[in-house]
C-alpha positions in Angstrom: -23.0 -15.1 59.1 -19.5 -14.7 60.4 -18.5 -18.2 58.9 -19.8 -17.2 55.6 -17.9 -13.9 55.6 -14.7 -15.6 56.7 -15.1 -18.2 53.9 -15.5 -15.4 51.3 -12.5 -13.5 52.5 -10.4 -16.6 52.6 -11.3 -17.7 49.1 -10.7 -14.1 47.8 -7.2 -14.0 49.5 -6.2 -17.5 48.2 -7.3 -16.7 44.7 -5.4 -13.3 44.7 -2.3 -15.3 46.1 -2.6 -17.8 43.3 -2.7 -15.3 40.6 0.1 -13.4 42.1 2.4 -16.5 42.0 1.1 -17.7 38.6 2.3 -14.4 37.2 5.8 -15.1 38.4 6.1 -12.2 40.6 6.7 -13.3 44.3 5.8 -11.0 47.1 8.5 -8.5 48.1 11.2 -10.1 50.2 10.2 -13.6 49.3 13.7 -14.8 48.3 16.9 -14.1 50.5 19.5 -11.7 49.2 21.7 -14.6 48.0 18.8 -16.1 46.2 16.5 -15.5 43.2 13.0 -16.5 42.4 12.9 -19.4 40.1 9.7 -19.8 38.0 10.2 -23.4 37.0 8.4 -25.3 39.8 4.8 -26.0 38.8 3.4 -26.6 42.4 4.7 -23.5 44.2 7.5 -20.8 43.7 10.9 -21.6 44.7 14.0 -19.7 45.6 17.2 -20.8 44.0 20.8 -20.0 45.1 22.6 -17.5 43.0 26.1 -18.5 41.8 29.1 -16.3 42.0 31.3 -15.2 38.9 33.8 -17.8 40.1 32.0 -20.8 38.7 32.4 -22.8 35.6 29.6 -23.6 33.1 28.4 -27.3 33.2 26.9 -29.5 30.6 23.2 -30.3 30.1 23.5 -33.4 32.3 23.5 -31.1 35.4 19.8 -30.5 34.8 17.0 -32.6 36.0 14.0 -31.4 34.1 14.0 -27.7 34.8 16.0 -28.0 38.1 19.7 -28.2 38.6 21.1 -31.3 40.3 22.7 -31.0 43.7 26.1 -29.2 43.6 24.7 -27.0 40.8 22.8 -23.7 40.7 20.9 -21.7 38.3 22.0 -18.2 37.2 19.4 -15.4 36.8 19.6 -15.9 33.1 18.6 -19.7 33.6 21.9 -21.4 32.9 22.9 -24.3 35.1 26.3 -24.0 36.4 28.6 -25.8 38.9 28.6 -24.3 42.5 32.3 -24.6 43.1 34.9 -21.9 43.0 37.8 -22.7 40.9 41.5 -22.4 42.4 44.3 -21.9 40.0 
């Protein structure tokens, strides 16, 4: 009886977790303060690095599907920008 009860609770927990992630709302504290929740990855949620204001916009070639290539990060608005500080 205890195995059946455990299985029921486990399946219920997994289904609630799946629905929660599919809605694009991760659990509180899922991402670090310097990151934001990216809804793009189909298999599981991902945290992506935030970029500072001292970055320049990059071209479309920086994207690989819906992800940014190494050296680039995505803004909260979804833009892919180069992750370097420009010095004048």
